[in-house]
C-alpha positions as CSV (number, residue, x, y, z in Angstrom):
1,M,-79.6,-12.7,237.2
2,S,-76.8,-14.7,238.9
3,T,-78.0,-18.0,240.3
4,A,-76.3,-20.8,242.4
5,T,-76.0,-22.9,239.2
6,E,-73.5,-20.3,237.9
7,R,-71.2,-20.2,240.9
8,V,-67.6,-21.0,240.2
9,L,-65.8,-23.2,242.7
10,T,-62.0,-22.7,243.0
11,L,-59.6,-25.5,243.2
12,R,-59.2,-25.0,247.0
13,E,-63.0,-25.0,247.4
14,L,-63.2,-28.3,245.6
15,N,-60.3,-29.6,247.7
16,R,-62.1,-28.6,251.0
17,A,-65.4,-30.0,249.8
18,T,-63.8,-33.4,249.0
19,L,-61.9,-33.5,252.2
20,A,-64.9,-32.7,254.3
21,R,-66.9,-35.5,252.7
22,Q,-64.0,-37.9,253.0
23,L,-63.7,-37.3,256.8
24,L,-60.2,-35.8,256.2
25,L,-60.9,-32.4,257.6
26,E,-62.1,-33.7,261.0
27,R,-61.9,-37.2,262.4
28,K,-65.3,-38.6,263.5
29,R,-66.2,-41.2,266.1
30,V,-68.0,-43.7,263.8
31,S,-67.8,-47.4,263.1
32,P,-65.7,-49.0,260.4
33,T,-68.9,-50.1,258.7
34,A,-70.2,-46.5,258.7
35,V,-67.0,-45.2,257.1
36,I,-67.1,-47.9,254.4
37,E,-70.7,-47.1,253.5
38,R,-70.1,-43.3,253.6
39,L,-67.2,-43.7,251.2
40,V,-68.9,-46.3,249.0
41,G,-66.2,-48.8,249.7
42,L,-62.5,-48.8,250.6
43,Q,-59.8,-50.0,248.2
44,A,-58.5,-53.3,249.4
45,Q,-55.9,-54.7,246.9
46,W,-53.4,-54.5,249.8
47,P,-55.0,-55.9,253.0
48,R,-53.7,-53.2,255.3
49,S,-54.9,-50.2,253.2
50,P,-58.5,-50.1,254.5
51,Y,-57.3,-50.2,258.1
52,V,-55.1,-47.1,257.6
53,G,-57.8,-45.5,255.6
54,I,-60.3,-45.9,258.5
55,W,-57.7,-44.9,261.1
56,T,-56.9,-41.6,259.4
57,R,-60.6,-40.7,259.2
58,T,-61.9,-41.7,262.7
59,T,-61.1,-41.6,266.4
60,S,-60.4,-44.6,268.6
61,F,-60.3,-47.1,265.7
62,K,-58.8,-50.5,266.6
63,R,-57.9,-53.0,263.9
64,A,-59.9,-55.7,265.7
65,A,-63.1,-53.7,265.1
66,L,-62.9,-54.1,261.4
67,E,-61.7,-57.7,261.6
68,R,-64.9,-58.5,263.7
69,E,-67.1,-57.1,260.9
70,L,-65.2,-59.1,258.3
71,A,-65.6,-62.3,260.3
72,K,-69.4,-61.6,260.8
73,G,-69.8,-60.9,257.1
74,T,-71.2,-57.4,257.7
75,V,-68.2,-56.2,255.6
76,I,-67.0,-58.2,252.5
77,K,-64.1,-58.1,250.1
78,A,-65.4,-57.9,246.5
79,T,-64.5,-56.8,243.0
80,V,-66.7,-53.7,242.3
81,M,-65.8,-50.2,241.0
82,R,-63.1,-50.1,238.3
83,Q,-63.0,-54.0,238.6
84,T,-60.8,-53.5,241.7
85,L,-61.0,-55.0,245.1
86,H,-62.9,-53.0,247.8
87,L,-64.3,-53.6,251.2
88,V,-68.0,-52.9,251.0
89,T,-71.1,-53.9,252.9
90,P,-73.4,-56.7,251.5
91,R,-76.1,-54.1,251.0
92,D,-73.9,-51.8,249.0
93,Y,-72.5,-54.8,247.0
94,A,-75.9,-55.6,245.8
95,V,-76.6,-52.0,244.7
96,I,-73.2,-51.6,243.0
97,R,-73.4,-54.8,241.1
98,A,-76.9,-53.9,239.9
99,A,-75.6,-50.5,238.9
100,M,-72.7,-52.1,236.9
101,S,-74.9,-54.5,235.1
102,E,-75.7,-53.7,231.4
103,N,-72.1,-52.5,231.1
104,N,-69.3,-54.3,229.3
105,Y,-67.8,-56.1,232.3
106,P,-66.3,-59.6,232.3
107,W,-69.2,-61.0,234.4
108,E,-71.7,-59.8,231.9
109,T,-70.4,-62.0,229.1
110,S,-72.2,-65.0,227.7
111,V,-69.3,-67.3,229.0
112,A,-69.7,-65.9,232.5
113,K,-73.5,-66.4,232.4
114,E,-73.1,-69.9,231.1
115,L,-70.5,-71.0,233.7
116,A,-71.7,-69.2,236.8
117,P,-74.2,-71.9,237.9
118,S,-71.5,-74.6,237.7
119,I,-69.0,-72.5,239.6
120,R,-71.6,-71.6,242.3
121,A,-72.3,-75.3,242.7
122,L,-68.6,-76.0,243.1
123,A,-68.6,-73.6,246.1
124,A,-71.6,-75.2,247.7
125,G,-69.4,-77.3,250.0
126,G,-67.3,-74.5,251.3
127,H,-64.5,-72.2,250.0
128,V,-62.9,-72.8,246.6
129,V,-59.2,-72.3,245.7
130,T,-58.2,-71.3,242.2
131,A,-56.4,-74.5,241.4
132,D,-59.5,-76.6,242.2
133,A,-61.7,-74.2,240.1
134,L,-59.3,-74.5,237.1
135,E,-59.3,-78.3,237.4
136,H,-63.1,-78.2,237.5
137,L,-63.3,-76.1,234.4
138,E,-61.0,-78.4,232.5
139,R,-62.8,-81.5,233.6
140,E,-66.4,-80.3,233.2
141,H,-66.1,-77.7,230.4
142,G,-62.8,-78.5,228.5
143,L,-61.2,-75.2,229.3
144,K,-57.5,-74.9,229.7
145,G,-54.7,-72.3,230.2
146,V,-55.5,-68.7,229.8
147,N,-59.0,-69.4,228.6
148,A,-59.7,-71.3,231.8
149,R,-58.3,-68.5,234.0
150,R,-60.3,-65.8,232.2
151,A,-63.5,-67.9,232.4
152,W,-62.9,-68.6,236.1
153,R,-62.5,-65.0,237.0
154,A,-65.6,-63.9,235.0
155,A,-67.7,-66.8,236.2
156,R,-66.9,-66.5,239.9
157,L,-67.7,-62.8,239.7
158,R,-71.0,-63.6,238.0
159,A,-71.7,-66.3,240.6
160,H,-70.9,-63.9,243.5
161,L,-67.9,-65.9,244.8
162,L,-66.0,-63.4,246.9
163,H,-62.6,-63.4,248.5
164,H,-62.6,-65.2,251.8
165,Y,-62.6,-62.7,254.7
166,E,-59.3,-64.0,256.0
167,T,-57.6,-62.4,253.0
168,A,-58.8,-59.0,254.2
169,L,-57.4,-59.3,257.8
170,W,-54.5,-57.1,258.9
171,D,-52.2,-60.0,258.4
172,G,-54.3,-61.3,255.5
173,R,-53.6,-64.6,253.8
174,P,-53.0,-63.7,250.1
175,Q,-53.9,-67.2,248.8
176,G,-56.9,-67.1,246.3
177,R,-59.7,-68.5,248.4
178,F,-63.2,-67.7,247.5
179,I,-66.6,-68.3,249.2
180,A,-70.1,-67.9,247.9
181,L,-72.1,-64.9,249.1
182,D,-75.9,-65.3,249.4
183,E,-77.5,-64.1,246.2
184,P,-77.7,-60.3,246.6
185,E,-81.0,-58.4,246.5
186,T,-82.1,-57.4,243.0
187,Y,-82.5,-53.8,241.9
188,V,-83.6,-52.1,238.7
189,P,-80.2,-51.2,237.1
190,L,-81.2,-47.6,236.2
191,D,-82.4,-47.0,239.8
192,A,-79.2,-48.6,241.2
193,R,-77.0,-46.4,239.0
194,A,-78.8,-43.3,240.1
195,E,-78.4,-44.3,243.7
196,I,-74.7,-45.1,243.4
197,L,-74.0,-41.8,241.6
198,R,-75.9,-39.9,244.3
199,R,-73.7,-41.7,246.9
200,Y,-70.6,-40.9,244.8
201,L,-71.4,-37.2,244.7
202,A,-72.1,-37.2,248.5
203,A,-68.6,-38.8,249.1
204,F,-66.5,-37.2,246.3
205,G,-68.4,-34.3,244.8
206,P,-68.9,-31.8,243.4
207,A,-67.8,-33.7,240.3
208,T,-67.9,-33.8,236.5
209,K,-69.5,-36.5,234.4
210,N,-65.9,-37.5,233.4
211,D,-65.1,-37.9,237.1
212,M,-68.0,-40.3,237.5
213,V,-66.8,-42.3,234.6
214,T,-63.3,-42.5,236.1
215,W,-64.6,-43.6,239.5
216,S,-67.1,-46.2,238.3
217,M,-65.9,-47.2,234.8
218,M,-69.5,-47.2,233.8
219,R,-70.3,-46.0,230.3
220,T,-71.1,-42.4,229.7
221,P,-74.6,-43.0,228.2
222,E,-75.7,-45.0,231.3
223,I,-74.4,-42.3,233.5
224,K,-76.3,-39.6,231.6
225,R,-79.5,-41.6,231.9
226,S,-79.0,-42.1,235.6
227,L,-78.4,-38.4,236.2
228,T,-81.8,-37.7,234.6
229,V,-83.3,-39.8,237.4
230,L,-81.3,-37.7,239.9
231,E,-82.2,-34.4,238.4
232,P,-84.5,-33.1,241.2
233,E,-81.7,-33.7,243.7
234,L,-78.9,-32.0,241.7
235,R,-77.2,-28.6,242.0
236,R,-74.7,-27.3,239.5
237,F,-71.5,-25.3,239.6
238,R,-68.5,-24.6,237.3
239,D,-64.9,-25.1,238.0
240,E,-62.2,-22.5,237.2
241,R,-61.8,-24.1,233.7
242,G,-65.6,-23.7,233.0
243,R,-66.4,-27.4,233.3
244,E,-69.8,-28.3,234.7
245,L,-69.8,-29.8,238.2
246,L,-72.7,-31.7,239.6
247,D,-73.5,-32.1,243.3
248,V,-76.2,-33.3,245.6
249,R,-78.1,-30.7,247.7
250,R,-77.0,-30.0,251.3
251,A,-73.6,-31.6,250.9
252,P,-70.9,-29.6,252.7
253,L,-69.0,-26.9,250.8
254,P,-66.5,-25.5,253.3
255,G,-64.7,-22.2,252.6
256,A,-61.4,-22.3,250.7
257,E,-59.4,-21.2,253.8
258,T,-60.9,-23.9,256.1
259,P,-57.9,-25.4,258.0
260,A,-56.9,-28.9,256.7
261,P,-54.7,-30.9,259.1
262,V,-51.9,-33.3,258.0
263,R,-53.3,-36.7,257.1
264,F,-51.6,-39.9,256.1
265,L,-53.3,-41.9,253.3
266,P,-52.8,-45.6,252.5
267,K,-51.9,-47.2,249.2
268,W,-54.7,-46.8,246.6
269,D,-56.8,-44.4,248.7
270,N,-59.9,-43.6,246.6
271,V,-59.5,-39.9,247.2
272,L,-56.6,-40.0,244.8
273,L,-58.4,-42.1,242.2
274,A,-62.0,-41.0,242.1
275,H,-61.7,-38.0,239.7
276,A,-60.6,-37.6,236.1
277,D,-58.9,-34.4,237.2
278,R,-57.0,-35.4,240.3
279,T,-55.5,-32.0,241.0
280,R,-58.1,-31.2,243.6
281,V,-55.9,-33.3,245.9
282,L,-52.9,-34.5,244.0
283,P,-50.9,-31.6,242.3
284,E,-50.0,-32.5,238.7
285,P,-46.2,-32.2,239.2
286,Y,-46.4,-35.0,241.8
287,R,-48.8,-37.3,239.9
288,K,-46.2,-39.6,238.4
289,R,-44.4,-39.9,241.7
290,V,-47.6,-41.1,243.3
291,I,-49.4,-43.1,240.6
292,K,-47.0,-45.4,238.8
293,M,-47.2,-46.7,235.3
294,N,-48.1,-50.2,236.6
295,G,-51.1,-48.7,238.4
296,D,-49.5,-48.8,241.8
297,V,-50.5,-45.9,244.1
298,A,-48.1,-44.8,246.8
299,Q,-48.8,-44.1,250.5
300,T,-49.0,-40.4,250.7
301,F,-49.5,-37.6,253.3
302,L,-51.5,-34.4,252.9
303,V,-50.3,-30.9,253.9
304,D,-52.9,-28.1,253.7
305,G,-55.2,-30.6,252.0
306,F,-52.9,-31.6,249.1
307,V,-50.4,-34.4,248.6
308,A,-47.1,-33.2,249.8
309,G,-45.0,-36.5,249.9
310,T,-45.0,-40.2,250.4
311,W,-44.4,-42.4,253.4
312,S,-43.1,-46.0,254.1
313,V,-42.5,-48.2,257.0
314,E,-38.9,-49.2,257.8
315,D,-38.2,-51.4,260.8
316,G,-41.4,-50.4,262.5
317,H,-40.9,-46.7,262.0
318,V,-42.8,-44.5,259.6
319,A,-40.4,-42.6,257.2
320,V,-41.6,-39.6,255.2
321,E,-40.4,-38.3,251.9
322,P,-41.6,-34.7,251.3
323,F,-41.7,-33.6,247.7
324,A,-40.7,-30.1,248.8
325,K,-39.1,-28.5,251.8
326,L,-41.5,-28.2,254.7
327,T,-41.5,-25.2,257.1
328,G,-40.6,-25.9,260.7
329,A,-44.3,-25.7,261.9
330,V,-45.5,-28.0,259.1
331,R,-42.7,-30.5,259.8
332,Q,-43.7,-30.6,263.4
333,E,-47.3,-31.3,262.4
334,V,-46.2,-34.1,260.0
335,D,-44.0,-35.6,262.8
336,D,-46.8,-35.6,265.3
337,E,-49.2,-37.3,262.9
338,R,-46.4,-39.7,261.8
339,E,-45.9,-40.7,265.5
340,R,-49.6,-41.4,265.8
341,L,-49.5,-43.6,262.7
342,E,-46.5,-45.5,264.1
343,A,-48.4,-46.2,267.3
344,F,-51.4,-47.4,265.3
345,L,-49.3,-49.7,263.2
346,A,-47.5,-51.1,266.2
347,D,-50.7,-51.7,268.2
């Protein structure tokens, strides 16, 4: 007898499910913090990316709203998934870091564990800059050159020294300034991994185990054990290639023909990076034009739910570069959204 676990989801159904969960089918009137928690963080290598990412998903967003949360410490800039910079809430930071423990990350090494108390003590008087930290490591621990730099990065991550909030402002200061976060709440690592994978599926699912590995960079055995904890909450599907897809119950699954409006995405938007198979949003012929060999990810725009080109800012104006010819109606929709983005950037 056919059951829900045997249902095959088409590429367009996966696309619409992901867009719905990413707030890319319909903008919502929610706070920056709510967006950040819903999406399990926003990529923040480039300071302006999270602002554009929130704008494209919400109504009435002002940059100052996010900057206030950063100044209050209710949103922080931290190294988390894939060892990359994200904006997250302190509560999520604690869960993510617990989930990523027991994995082979730099902050789990013996050197990081040994040096973390010394680095945390260095930050007791206020923010720390990289030059002072390297001098401290040489003076107190005899570390120099590349060994000192590697030790500094691993130890500060272990000691919960985060990027100063001013580096995450719209006109962020790029200098390496770090400040100590209060020691995060502790969680059982297995429970934390189960929770973070549940949140991942709610934000990016349905997804394969390989997708989870790609998003989190956690090891496959840890992911499998965590899914055992989640088992009562899971539902299963197959994609058109027969791969098993996992999902959480009651997550949206819009129909394949659900309208998907034009949306502009910032650099490194996670919707392009959170799956091993990125074709649910990024067509394979365009992948190398969007994701460069050096890891850079272009600013893109979506047409009918899929990446259709890139955009850039030239003299205050948003310029678009479609990958294929757009129809007149689609070009008008792209231009309308482009003008809204220009107004946001100029505000």
